[in-house]
SENU-51970 format. One line per 4 residues: number of its first residue (from 1); for each residue x, y, z of N, C-alpha, C, CB. Coordinates in nm, 2 decimals. Glycine has a CB too. Layout:
N
NUM) X:Y:Z:X:Y:Z:X:Y:Z:X:Y:Z ~ ...
//
This chain:
222
1) -5.98:-3.22:11.89:-6.08:-3.16:11.80:-6.05:-3.01:11.78:-6.22:-3.18:11.86 ~ -6.08:-2.96:11.66:-6.05:-2.82:11.63:-6.18:-2.75:11.59:-5.95:-2.81:11.51 ~ -6.19:-2.62:11.62:-6.30:-2.54:11.59:-6.25:-2.42:11.51:-6.38:-2.49:11.71 ~ -6.30:-2.40:11.39:-6.27:-2.28:11.30:-6.38:-2.19:11.30:-6.23:-2.33:11.16
5) -6.36:-2.06:11.34:-6.46:-1.96:11.32:-6.44:-1.89:11.19:-6.45:-1.86:11.44 ~ -6.54:-1.89:11.10:-6.52:-1.84:10.97:-6.62:-1.72:10.94:-6.55:-1.95:10.87 ~ -6.57:-1.64:10.84:-6.66:-1.53:10.80:-6.66:-1.53:10.64:-6.60:-1.39:10.85 ~ -6.78:-1.51:10.59:-6.80:-1.50:10.45:-6.84:-1.36:10.41:-6.91:-1.60:10.40
9) -6.77:-1.30:10.31:-6.80:-1.17:10.26:-6.84:-1.18:10.11:-6.68:-1.07:10.28 ~ -6.96:-1.14:10.08:-7.00:-1.17:9.94:-6.96:-1.05:9.85:-7.16:-1.18:9.94 ~ -6.90:-1.10:9.73:-6.85:-1.01:9.63:-6.95:-1.00:9.51:-6.72:-1.05:9.58 ~ -7.06:-1.08:9.52:-7.17:-1.07:9.42:-7.30:-1.09:9.50:-7.15:-1.18:9.31
13) -7.41:-1.04:9.44:-7.54:-1.06:9.51:-7.57:-1.21:9.53:-7.65:-0.99:9.43 ~ -7.63:-1.24:9.64:-7.66:-1.38:9.67:-7.81:-1.40:9.67:-7.61:-1.42:9.81 ~ -7.86:-1.50:9.60:-8.01:-1.52:9.59:-8.04:-1.67:9.61:-8.06:-1.47:9.46 ~ -8.13:-1.70:9.70:-8.20:-1.83:9.71:-8.33:-1.80:9.78:-8.11:-1.93:9.80
17) -8.43:-1.87:9.74:-8.57:-1.84:9.79:-8.60:-1.90:9.93:-8.67:-1.89:9.69 ~ -8.57:-1.82:10.03:-8.61:-1.86:10.16:-8.76:-1.85:10.18:-8.54:-1.77:10.27 ~ -8.82:-1.75:10.13:-8.97:-1.73:10.13:-9.02:-1.69:10.00:-9.01:-1.63:10.25 ~ -9.14:-1.74:9.96:-9.20:-1.70:9.84:-9.34:-1.64:9.87:-9.21:-1.82:9.74
21) -9.35:-1.51:9.84:-9.48:-1.44:9.87:-9.53:-1.38:9.74:-9.46:-1.33:9.97 ~ -9.61:-1.46:9.67:-9.66:-1.41:9.54:-9.55:-1.41:9.44:-9.73:-1.28:9.55 ~ -9.52:-1.29:9.38:-9.41:-1.27:9.29:-9.28:-1.22:9.36:-9.45:-1.17:9.18 ~ -9.28:-1.21:9.49:-9.16:-1.17:9.56:-9.09:-1.30:9.62:-9.20:-1.07:9.68
25) -8.97:-1.31:9.59:-8.88:-1.42:9.64:-8.77:-1.36:9.73:-8.82:-1.50:9.52 ~ -8.78:-1.39:9.86:-8.69:-1.33:9.96:-8.58:-1.42:10.00:-8.78:-1.29:10.08 ~ -8.46:-1.37:10.01:-8.34:-1.44:10.06:-8.33:-1.40:10.21:-8.21:-1.40:9.98 ~ -8.32:-1.50:10.29:-8.31:-1.48:10.44:-8.17:-1.44:10.48:-8.35:-1.60:10.51
29) -8.16:-1.40:10.61:-8.03:-1.36:10.66:-7.95:-1.47:10.74:-8.05:-1.24:10.76 ~ -7.99:-1.59:10.70:-7.92:-1.71:10.76:-7.88:-1.80:10.64:-8.00:-1.79:10.86 ~ -7.77:-1.87:10.65:-7.73:-1.96:10.54:-7.73:-2.10:10.60:-7.58:-1.93:10.49 ~ -7.80:-2.19:10.53:-7.82:-2.33:10.59:-7.69:-2.40:10.59:-7.92:-2.40:10.50
33) -7.67:-2.49:10.69:-7.54:-2.56:10.70:-7.53:-2.66:10.59:-7.54:-2.63:10.84 ~ -7.63:-2.71:10.53:-7.62:-2.80:10.41:-7.55:-2.72:10.30:-7.75:-2.86:10.36 ~ -7.60:-2.60:10.27:-7.54:-2.52:10.16:-7.40:-2.49:10.18:-7.63:-2.40:10.14 ~ -7.36:-2.46:10.31:-7.23:-2.42:10.34:-7.13:-2.54:10.33:-7.22:-2.37:10.48
37) -7.18:-2.66:10.36:-7.10:-2.78:10.35:-7.06:-2.81:10.21:-7.17:-2.90:10.41 ~ -7.16:-2.79:10.12:-7.13:-2.81:9.98:-7.04:-2.70:9.92:-7.26:-2.82:9.89 ~ -7.06:-2.58:9.97:-6.98:-2.47:9.92:-6.84:-2.48:9.96:-7.04:-2.33:9.97 ~ -6.81:-2.54:10.07:-6.67:-2.56:10.12:-6.60:-2.67:10.05:-6.67:-2.58:10.27
41) -6.68:-2.75:9.97:-6.62:-2.87:9.91:-6.61:-2.99:10.00:-6.49:-2.83:9.86 ~ -6.67:-2.98:10.11:-6.66:-3.10:10.20:-6.76:-3.21:10.16:-6.70:-3.06:10.35 ~ -6.86:-3.17:10.09:-6.96:-3.27:10.03:-6.97:-3.23:9.88:-7.09:-3.28:10.10 ~ -6.99:-3.33:9.80:-7.00:-3.30:9.65:-7.12:-3.37:9.60:-6.87:-3.35:9.58
45) -7.20:-3.29:9.52:-7.32:-3.35:9.45:-7.28:-3.36:9.30:-7.44:-3.26:9.47 ~ -7.34:-3.46:9.23:-7.31:-3.47:9.09:-7.37:-3.35:9.01:-7.37:-3.60:9.03 ~ -7.30:-3.32:8.90:-7.35:-3.20:8.83:-7.49:-3.23:8.77:-7.25:-3.17:8.71 ~ -7.52:-3.35:8.73:-7.65:-3.38:8.67:-7.73:-3.47:8.76:-7.63:-3.45:8.53
49) -7.85:-3.42:8.79:-7.95:-3.50:8.86:-8.07:-3.52:8.77:-7.99:-3.43:9.00 ~ -8.09:-3.64:8.73:-8.20:-3.67:8.63:-8.34:-3.62:8.68:-8.20:-3.81:8.59 ~ -8.36:-3.65:8.81:-8.49:-3.62:8.87:-8.49:-3.50:8.96:-8.54:-3.74:8.95 ~ -8.38:-3.42:8.96:-8.38:-3.30:9.04:-8.42:-3.32:9.19:-8.47:-3.19:8.98
53) -8.37:-3.43:9.24:-8.40:-3.46:9.38:-8.27:-3.46:9.46:-8.48:-3.60:9.40 ~ -8.26:-3.38:9.57:-8.14:-3.38:9.64:-8.11:-3.51:9.72:-8.14:-3.26:9.74 ~ -7.99:-3.54:9.74:-7.95:-3.66:9.81:-7.86:-3.62:9.93:-7.87:-3.76:9.72 ~ -7.92:-3.54:10.02:-7.84:-3.49:10.13:-7.79:-3.61:10.22:-7.93:-3.40:10.22
57) -7.87:-3.70:10.25:-7.83:-3.81:10.34:-7.71:-3.89:10.29:-7.94:-3.91:10.37 ~ -7.71:-3.92:10.16:-7.60:-4.00:10.10:-7.47:-3.92:10.09:-7.64:-4.05:9.96 ~ -7.49:-3.79:10.07:-7.37:-3.70:10.04:-7.31:-3.64:10.17:-7.41:-3.59:9.94 ~ -7.39:-3.62:10.27:-7.35:-3.55:10.39:-7.31:-3.65:10.51:-7.45:-3.46:10.44
61) -7.37:-3.77:10.51:-7.35:-3.86:10.62:-7.20:-3.91:10.63:-7.44:-3.99:10.60 ~ -7.13:-3.93:10.52:-6.99:-3.96:10.53:-6.90:-3.87:10.62:-6.92:-3.98:10.40 ~ -6.95:-3.74:10.63:-6.87:-3.65:10.71:-6.88:-3.68:10.86:-6.92:-3.50:10.69 ~ -6.98:-3.75:10.90:-6.99:-3.79:11.04:-6.88:-3.89:11.08:-7.13:-3.86:11.07
65) -6.85:-3.98:10.99:-6.73:-4.07:11.01:-6.60:-4.00:11.02:-6.73:-4.18:10.91 ~ -6.59:-3.88:10.95:-6.47:-3.81:10.95:-6.46:-3.71:11.06:-6.45:-3.73:10.81 ~ -6.57:-3.70:11.14:-6.57:-3.60:11.25:-6.57:-3.46:11.21:-6.45:-3.62:11.34 ~ -6.64:-3.43:11.10:-6.65:-3.29:11.04:-6.80:-3.24:11.05:-6.60:-3.28:10.90
69) -6.82:-3.12:11.10:-6.95:-3.06:11.10:-6.94:-2.91:11.08:-7.02:-3.10:11.24 ~ -7.04:-2.86:11.00:-7.04:-2.72:10.97:-7.18:-2.67:11.02:-7.04:-2.69:10.81 ~ -7.17:-2.56:11.10:-7.29:-2.50:11.16:-7.36:-2.41:11.05:-7.26:-2.42:11.28 ~ -7.48:-2.37:11.07:-7.54:-2.27:10.99:-7.47:-2.13:11.01:-7.69:-2.25:11.02
73) -7.49:-2.04:10.92:-7.43:-1.91:10.93:-7.53:-1.80:10.97:-7.35:-1.87:10.80 ~ -7.48:-1.71:11.05:-7.57:-1.59:11.09:-7.52:-1.47:11.02:-7.56:-1.57:11.24 ~ -7.61:-1.39:10.97:-7.57:-1.26:10.91:-7.53:-1.16:11.01:-7.69:-1.21:10.82 ~ -7.40:-1.11:11.00:-7.35:-1.01:11.09:-7.36:-0.87:11.04:-7.21:-1.05:11.14
77) -7.36:-0.86:10.91:-7.37:-0.73:10.84:-7.44:-0.76:10.70:-7.23:-0.66:10.82 ~ -7.57:-0.75:10.70:-7.65:-0.79:10.59:-7.72:-0.67:10.52:-7.76:-0.90:10.63 ~ -7.70:-0.66:10.39:-7.77:-0.55:10.32:-7.85:-0.62:10.21:-7.67:-0.45:10.26 ~ -7.96:-0.55:10.16:-8.04:-0.61:10.06:-8.05:-0.53:9.93:-8.18:-0.64:10.12
81) -8.08:-0.60:9.82:-8.11:-0.53:9.70:-8.23:-0.59:9.63:-7.98:-0.53:9.60 ~ -8.32:-0.51:9.59:-8.44:-0.57:9.52:-8.43:-0.56:9.37:-8.57:-0.48:9.57 ~ -8.44:-0.68:9.31:-8.42:-0.70:9.17:-8.54:-0.75:9.10:-8.29:-0.79:9.14 ~ -8.58:-0.69:8.99:-8.69:-0.74:8.90:-8.64:-0.83:8.79:-8.78:-0.62:8.85
85) -8.69:-0.95:8.77:-8.65:-1.04:8.67:-8.77:-1.08:8.58:-8.58:-1.16:8.73 ~ -8.74:-1.11:8.46:-8.84:-1.16:8.37:-8.80:-1.30:8.31:-8.86:-1.06:8.25 ~ -8.89:-1.38:8.29:-8.87:-1.52:8.24:-8.94:-1.54:8.11:-8.91:-1.63:8.34 ~ -8.88:-1.61:8.01:-8.94:-1.64:7.88:-9.06:-1.73:7.91:-8.85:-1.69:7.78
89) -9.16:-1.72:7.83:-9.28:-1.80:7.83:-9.25:-1.93:7.75:-9.41:-1.73:7.78 ~ -9.26:-2.05:7.82:-9.23:-2.17:7.75:-9.35:-2.24:7.69:-9.16:-2.26:7.84 ~ -9.47:-2.17:7.68:-9.59:-2.24:7.64:-9.58:-2.29:7.49:-9.71:-2.14:7.65 ~ -9.49:-2.23:7.41:-9.47:-2.27:7.27:-9.43:-2.42:7.26:-9.38:-2.18:7.20
93) -9.37:-2.47:7.37:-9.33:-2.61:7.36:-9.45:-2.70:7.35:-9.24:-2.65:7.49 ~ -9.56:-2.66:7.40:-9.68:-2.74:7.40:-9.78:-2.70:7.29:-9.75:-2.73:7.53 ~ -9.78:-2.58:7.25:-9.88:-2.53:7.15:-9.81:-2.43:7.06:-10.00:-2.46:7.22 ~ -9.81:-2.46:6.93:-9.74:-2.38:6.83:-9.81:-2.26:6.78:-9.70:-2.47:6.72
97) -9.94:-2.25:6.82:-10.02:-2.14:6.77:-9.97:-2.01:6.83:-10.17:-2.16:6.81 ~ -9.96:-1.90:6.75:-9.91:-1.78:6.80:-10.01:-1.72:6.90:-9.89:-1.68:6.68 ~ -9.96:-1.65:7.00:-10.04:-1.58:7.10:-10.09:-1.45:7.06:-9.97:-1.57:7.24 ~ -10.20:-1.40:7.11:-10.25:-1.27:7.07:-10.18:-1.16:7.15:-10.40:-1.26:7.09
101) -10.13:-1.19:7.27:-10.06:-1.09:7.35:-9.93:-1.15:7.40:-10.15:-1.05:7.47 ~ -9.83:-1.06:7.41:-9.71:-1.10:7.47:-9.71:-1.06:7.62:-9.59:-1.03:7.39 ~ -9.73:-1.16:7.70:-9.74:-1.14:7.85:-9.62:-1.20:7.91:-9.87:-1.19:7.91 ~ -9.51:-1.13:7.95:-9.40:-1.19:8.01:-9.42:-1.24:8.15:-9.28:-1.09:8.02
105) -9.35:-1.34:8.20:-9.36:-1.39:8.33:-9.25:-1.31:8.41:-9.34:-1.54:8.34 ~ -9.28:-1.25:8.52:-9.18:-1.17:8.59:-9.20:-1.19:8.74:-9.19:-1.02:8.56 ~ -9.10:-1.14:8.82:-9.10:-1.15:8.96:-9.00:-1.05:9.02:-9.08:-1.29:9.01 ~ -8.99:-1.05:9.15:-8.90:-0.96:9.22:-8.82:-1.05:9.32:-8.96:-0.84:9.29
109) -8.69:-1.03:9.32:-8.60:-1.11:9.41:-8.54:-1.01:9.51:-8.49:-1.18:9.33 ~ -8.55:-1.04:9.63:-8.48:-0.97:9.74:-8.35:-1.04:9.77:-8.57:-0.96:9.87 ~ -8.24:-0.99:9.72:-8.12:-1.05:9.72:-8.03:-0.99:9.83:-8.05:-1.04:9.59 ~ -7.94:-1.08:9.88:-7.83:-1.03:9.97:-7.73:-0.95:9.89:-7.76:-1.15:10.05
113) -7.70:-0.83:9.93:-7.62:-0.74:9.85:-7.47:-0.76:9.87:-7.66:-0.59:9.88 ~ -7.40:-0.71:9.77:-7.25:-0.72:9.78:-7.20:-0.65:9.91:-7.18:-0.64:9.66 ~ -7.10:-0.71:9.97:-7.05:-0.66:10.10:-7.11:-0.72:10.22:-7.06:-0.51:10.10 ~ -7.22:-0.80:10.21:-7.28:-0.86:10.33:-7.19:-0.97:10.38:-7.42:-0.92:10.29
117) -7.19:-0.98:10.52:-7.11:-1.08:10.58:-7.18:-1.17:10.67:-7.00:-1.00:10.67 ~ -7.14:-1.30:10.68:-7.19:-1.40:10.76:-7.08:-1.47:10.84:-7.27:-1.50:10.67 ~ -7.12:-1.53:10.96:-7.03:-1.60:11.04:-7.08:-1.74:11.07:-6.99:-1.53:11.17 ~ -6.99:-1.84:11.07:-7.03:-1.97:11.11:-6.90:-2.05:11.16:-7.09:-2.05:10.99
121) -6.92:-2.17:11.20:-6.81:-2.25:11.26:-6.80:-2.38:11.19:-6.82:-2.26:11.41 ~ -6.68:-2.43:11.18:-6.65:-2.57:11.13:-6.58:-2.64:11.25:-6.57:-2.57:11.00 ~ -6.63:-2.76:11.28:-6.57:-2.84:11.39:-6.52:-2.97:11.32:-6.68:-2.88:11.50 ~ -6.39:-3.00:11.35:-6.33:-3.11:11.28:-6.23:-3.19:11.38:-6.25:-3.07:11.16
125) -6.23:-3.32:11.36:-6.14:-3.40:11.44:-5.99:-3.37:11.40:-6.17:-3.55:11.43 ~ -5.97:-3.35:11.27:-5.84:-3.33:11.21:-5.83:-3.19:11.16:-5.81:-3.43:11.10 ~ -5.70:-3.14:11.14:-5.68:-3.01:11.08:-5.74:-3.01:10.94:-5.53:-2.98:11.08 ~ -5.80:-2.89:10.91:-5.86:-2.87:10.78:-5.80:-2.76:10.70:-6.01:-2.85:10.79
129) -5.80:-2.77:10.57:-5.75:-2.66:10.48:-5.88:-2.61:10.41:-5.64:-2.71:10.38 ~ -5.92:-2.49:10.45:-6.05:-2.44:10.39:-6.02:-2.35:10.27:-6.13:-2.36:10.50 ~ -6.11:-2.35:10.17:-6.08:-2.26:10.05:-6.09:-2.12:10.09:-6.18:-2.30:9.94 ~ -6.03:-2.03:10.00:-6.03:-1.89:10.02:-6.16:-1.83:9.96:-5.91:-1.82:9.97
133) -6.21:-1.89:9.85:-6.32:-1.84:9.78:-6.42:-1.95:9.76:-6.28:-1.78:9.64 ~ -6.55:-1.92:9.78:-6.66:-2.02:9.76:-6.77:-1.95:9.67:-6.72:-2.07:9.89 ~ -6.86:-2.04:9.62:-6.97:-1.99:9.54:-7.10:-2.05:9.60:-6.96:-2.02:9.39 ~ -7.21:-1.97:9.61:-7.33:-2.01:9.67:-7.45:-1.96:9.60:-7.33:-1.98:9.82
137) -7.57:-2.02:9.62:-7.69:-1.96:9.58:-7.72:-2.00:9.43:-7.69:-1.82:9.59 ~ -7.84:-1.95:9.39:-7.89:-1.98:9.25:-7.80:-1.92:9.15:-8.03:-1.93:9.23 ~ -7.74:-1.81:9.18:-7.65:-1.74:9.08:-7.51:-1.78:9.09:-7.66:-1.59:9.09 ~ -7.48:-1.88:9.18:-7.34:-1.92:9.21:-7.25:-1.80:9.24:-7.28:-1.99:9.08
141) -7.30:-1.72:9.34:-7.24:-1.60:9.38:-7.11:-1.62:9.45:-7.33:-1.51:9.47 ~ -7.01:-1.54:9.42:-6.87:-1.55:9.48:-6.86:-1.48:9.61:-6.77:-1.49:9.38 ~ -6.80:-1.55:9.71:-6.78:-1.50:9.84:-6.64:-1.53:9.89:-6.89:-1.55:9.94 ~ -6.58:-1.44:9.96:-6.45:-1.47:10.02:-6.46:-1.52:10.16:-6.36:-1.34:10.03
145) -6.39:-1.63:10.18:-6.39:-1.70:10.31:-6.27:-1.66:10.39:-6.40:-1.85:10.29 ~ -6.29:-1.61:10.51:-6.18:-1.58:10.61:-6.19:-1.67:10.73:-6.18:-1.43:10.64 ~ -6.08:-1.73:10.77:-6.08:-1.80:10.90:-6.04:-1.70:11.01:-5.99:-1.92:10.89 ~ -6.13:-1.66:11.09:-6.10:-1.56:11.20:-6.01:-1.62:11.30:-6.22:-1.51:11.26
149) -6.00:-1.75:11.31:-5.92:-1.81:11.41:-5.95:-1.96:11.43:-5.93:-1.74:11.55 ~ -5.86:-2.03:11.49:-5.88:-2.18:11.51:-5.84:-2.20:11.66:-5.80:-2.26:11.41 ~ -5.93:-2.28:11.73:-5.90:-2.31:11.87:-5.92:-2.45:11.90:-5.99:-2.22:11.95 ~ -5.85:-2.50:12.00:-5.87:-2.64:12.05:-6.00:-2.64:12.13:-5.75:-2.68:12.14
153) -6.07:-2.75:12.12:-6.20:-2.77:12.18:-6.19:-2.85:12.31:-6.29:-2.83:12.08 ~ -6.25:-2.80:12.41:-6.27:-2.88:12.53:-6.42:-2.91:12.55:-6.21:-2.80:12.65 ~ -6.44:-3.03:12.61:-6.58:-3.07:12.63:-6.62:-3.04:12.77:-6.59:-3.22:12.61 ~ -6.74:-2.97:12.79:-6.80:-2.94:12.91:-6.90:-3.04:12.95:-6.85:-2.79:12.91
157) -6.92:-3.06:13.08:-7.02:-3.16:13.13:-7.17:-3.11:13.10:-7.01:-3.18:13.28 ~ -7.26:-3.20:13.12:-7.40:-3.18:13.10:-7.45:-3.05:13.17:-7.48:-3.30:13.14 ~ -7.50:-2.96:13.10:-7.55:-2.84:13.16:-7.64:-2.76:13.06:-7.43:-2.74:13.20 ~ -7.71:-2.66:13.11:-7.80:-2.58:13.03:-7.74:-2.45:12.99:-7.94:-2.56:13.10
161) -7.71:-2.43:12.86:-7.64:-2.31:12.81:-7.71:-2.26:12.68:-7.49:-2.34:12.80 ~ -7.66:-2.15:12.64:-7.71:-2.09:12.51:-7.60:-2.10:12.41:-7.75:-1.94:12.53 ~ -7.63:-2.16:12.29:-7.54:-2.18:12.18:-7.49:-2.04:12.13:-7.60:-2.26:12.07 ~ -7.37:-2.03:12.08:-7.31:-1.91:12.03:-7.35:-1.88:11.89:-7.16:-1.91:12.04
165) -7.40:-1.98:11.82:-7.43:-1.97:11.67:-7.56:-2.04:11.64:-7.31:-2.03:11.59 ~ -7.62:-2.01:11.53:-7.75:-2.08:11.49:-7.72:-2.22:11.47:-7.81:-2.02:11.37 ~ -7.82:-2.31:11.49:-7.81:-2.45:11.48:-7.92:-2.51:11.39:-7.81:-2.51:11.62 ~ -7.88:-2.63:11.34:-7.98:-2.72:11.28:-8.03:-2.81:11.39:-7.93:-2.79:11.15
169) -8.16:-2.80:11.43:-8.20:-2.88:11.55:-8.20:-3.03:11.52:-8.34:-2.84:11.59 ~ -8.21:-3.07:11.39:-8.20:-3.21:11.35:-8.07:-3.27:11.39:-8.23:-3.23:11.21 ~ -7.97:-3.19:11.40:-7.83:-3.24:11.42:-7.78:-3.23:11.56:-7.73:-3.16:11.33 ~ -7.87:-3.19:11.65:-7.83:-3.17:11.79:-7.90:-3.27:11.88:-7.87:-3.02:11.84
173) -7.81:-3.32:11.98:-7.87:-3.41:12.08:-7.89:-3.33:12.21:-7.77:-3.53:12.11 ~ -7.99:-3.36:12.29:-8.01:-3.29:12.41:-8.15:-3.23:12.40:-7.91:-3.18:12.43 ~ -8.19:-3.16:12.51:-8.32:-3.11:12.53:-8.32:-2.96:12.49:-8.37:-3.13:12.67 ~ -8.39:-2.92:12.38:-8.40:-2.78:12.34:-8.51:-2.72:12.43:-8.44:-2.77:12.19
177) -8.46:-2.62:12.51:-8.56:-2.56:12.60:-8.62:-2.44:12.54:-8.48:-2.52:12.73 ~ -8.54:-2.34:12.50:-8.59:-2.21:12.44:-8.51:-2.18:12.32:-8.58:-2.10:12.55 ~ -8.58:-2.13:12.22:-8.51:-2.09:12.09:-8.60:-2.00:12.01:-8.47:-2.22:12.01 ~ -8.53:-1.93:11.91:-8.60:-1.86:11.81:-8.60:-1.95:11.68:-8.53:-1.72:11.78
181) -8.72:-1.97:11.63:-8.73:-2.06:11.51:-8.70:-1.98:11.38:-8.87:-2.12:11.50 ~ -8.62:-2.03:11.29:-8.59:-1.97:11.16:-8.65:-2.06:11.06:-8.43:-1.94:11.14 ~ -8.76:-2.03:11.00:-8.83:-2.11:10.91:-8.76:-2.10:10.77:-8.98:-2.08:10.90 ~ -8.70:-2.20:10.72:-8.64:-2.20:10.58:-8.62:-2.34:10.53:-8.50:-2.12:10.59
185) -8.62:-2.36:10.40:-8.59:-2.49:10.35:-8.44:-2.52:10.34:-8.65:-2.51:10.21 ~ -8.40:-2.65:10.34:-8.48:-2.77:10.34:-8.52:-2.81:10.48:-8.40:-2.88:10.28 ~ -8.47:-2.75:10.59:-8.51:-2.77:10.73:-8.49:-2.65:10.81:-8.44:-2.90:10.79 ~ -8.59:-2.62:10.90:-8.58:-2.50:10.98:-8.46:-2.50:11.07:-8.71:-2.48:11.06
189) -8.41:-2.38:11.11:-8.30:-2.37:11.20:-8.35:-2.30:11.33:-8.19:-2.28:11.13 ~ -8.26:-2.29:11.43:-8.29:-2.23:11.55:-8.17:-2.13:11.59:-8.31:-2.33:11.67 ~ -8.21:-2.02:11.65:-8.11:-1.92:11.70:-8.14:-1.89:11.84:-8.12:-1.79:11.61 ~ -8.03:-1.85:11.91:-8.04:-1.82:12.06:-8.09:-1.95:12.13:-8.13:-1.70:12.09
193) -8.04:-2.06:12.09:-8.10:-2.19:12.15:-8.04:-2.22:12.28:-8.07:-2.30:12.05 ~ -8.13:-2.24:12.38:-8.09:-2.28:12.52:-8.11:-2.43:12.52:-8.17:-2.20:12.63 ~ -8.01:-2.51:12.55:-8.01:-2.65:12.54:-7.95:-2.71:12.66:-7.94:-2.71:12.41 ~ -8.01:-2.82:12.71:-7.96:-2.90:12.82:-7.88:-3.02:12.75:-8.07:-2.95:12.92
197) -7.75:-3.01:12.75:-7.67:-3.11:12.68:-7.53:-3.10:12.72:-7.69:-3.10:12.53 ~ -7.44:-3.18:12.67:-7.29:-3.16:12.68:-7.25:-3.05:12.58:-7.21:-3.29:12.66 ~ -7.14:-2.98:12.61:-7.10:-2.87:12.53:-6.96:-2.88:12.48:-7.12:-2.74:12.60 ~ -6.93:-2.81:12.37:-6.80:-2.79:12.32:-6.76:-2.64:12.34:-6.78:-2.83:12.17
201) -6.64:-2.61:12.39:-6.60:-2.47:12.42:-6.47:-2.45:12.36:-6.61:-2.44:12.57 ~ -6.45:-2.33:12.29:-6.32:-2.30:12.23:-6.30:-2.15:12.24:-6.30:-2.35:12.09 ~ -6.18:-2.10:12.26:-6.15:-1.96:12.26:-6.09:-1.93:12.12:-6.04:-1.92:12.37 ~ -6.16:-1.85:12.04:-6.13:-1.82:11.91:-6.14:-1.67:11.88:-6.21:-1.90:11.80
205) -6.03:-1.61:11.84:-6.03:-1.47:11.80:-6.08:-1.39:11.92:-6.11:-1.45:11.68 ~ -6.04:-1.42:12.04:-6.08:-1.35:12.16:-6.22:-1.37:12.20:-6.05:-1.20:12.13 ~ -6.29:-1.47:12.14:-6.43:-1.49:12.17:-6.44:-1.64:12.22:-6.52:-1.47:12.05 ~ -6.54:-1.65:12.32:-6.57:-1.79:12.37:-6.68:-1.84:12.29:-6.60:-1.78:12.52
209) -6.66:-1.95:12.21:-6.76:-2.01:12.13:-6.81:-2.14:12.20:-6.71:-2.05:11.99 ~ -6.95:-2.14:12.22:-7.01:-2.26:12.28:-7.10:-2.32:12.18:-7.09:-2.21:12.41 ~ -7.08:-2.45:12.16:-7.17:-2.53:12.07:-7.20:-2.67:12.14:-7.10:-2.55:11.93 ~ -7.32:-2.72:12.10:-7.35:-2.85:12.16:-7.25:-2.96:12.11:-7.49:-2.90:12.12
213) -7.22:-3.05:12.20:-7.13:-3.16:12.17:-7.21:-3.26:12.08:-7.08:-3.23:12.29 ~ -7.14:-3.35:12.01:-7.20:-3.46:11.93:-7.29:-3.41:11.82:-7.27:-3.55:12.02 ~ -7.26:-3.29:11.76:-7.34:-3.25:11.65:-7.30:-3.34:11.53:-7.32:-3.10:11.62 ~ -7.40:-3.38:11.45:-7.38:-3.47:11.34:-7.49:-3.45:11.24:-7.36:-3.62:11.38
217) -7.46:-3.47:11.11:-7.57:-3.46:11.01:-7.67:-3.57:11.03:-7.51:-3.46:10.87 ~ -7.79:-3.54:11.05:-7.90:-3.63:11.08:-8.02:-3.60:11.00:-7.94:-3.63:11.23 ~ -8.09:-3.70:10.95:-8.20:-3.68:10.86:-8.32:-3.76:10.91:-8.17:-3.72:10.72 ~ -8.44:-3.70:10.90:-8.56:-3.77:10.95:-8.59:-3.89:10.86:-8.69:-3.67:10.95
221) -8.65:-3.99:10.93:-8.69:-4.11:10.85:-8.81:-4.08:10.77:-8.71:-4.23:10.95 ~ -8.80:-4.13:10.65:-8.92:-4.11:10.55:-9.02:-4.21:10.58:-8.87:-4.11:10.41
//
């Protein structure tokens, strides 16, 4: 098994609505592992969705059979930019009568600014060739992907340790003891997670990376 430690550096502002507070839409300092998996081209969604409903289970589950898993990303150097946007009023589609006042619909977006960096890991049974450039977020923002290093993974016995990177708790087996909750769609993440489970360990770029063993894309039953 191989572990790749990766870094994303954004060359364009990144926006996705982690939190919505009135007219303010805030982008968080973590990237969800679902979004990263699609950005890396490891899972593919059709361009057209008639009902605008995501199909995460159908599109991500095949990676479990291939022994591939992508962790969420942590912001290691995050800067923000506040942007005001306006949207056209679509009421004319329903009523053709002219309005007495022109009232634009507007809001403010707190975006991840150019130059911000994130780190995450990819675990794979086989060697992978990762892209150099990816696009993410509502604006399809461009980011450069650097592989900081690749290391062979060894499995450690059952013990209680702290994970080196943020995790999606749905995808982890074991007993989560202590963690910081990161509330974000489509499922909340955890950081600084202390877990009683088996572990994967790899030396990558002079760093010891610890992640829970048997991580796999898992989805709650509806």
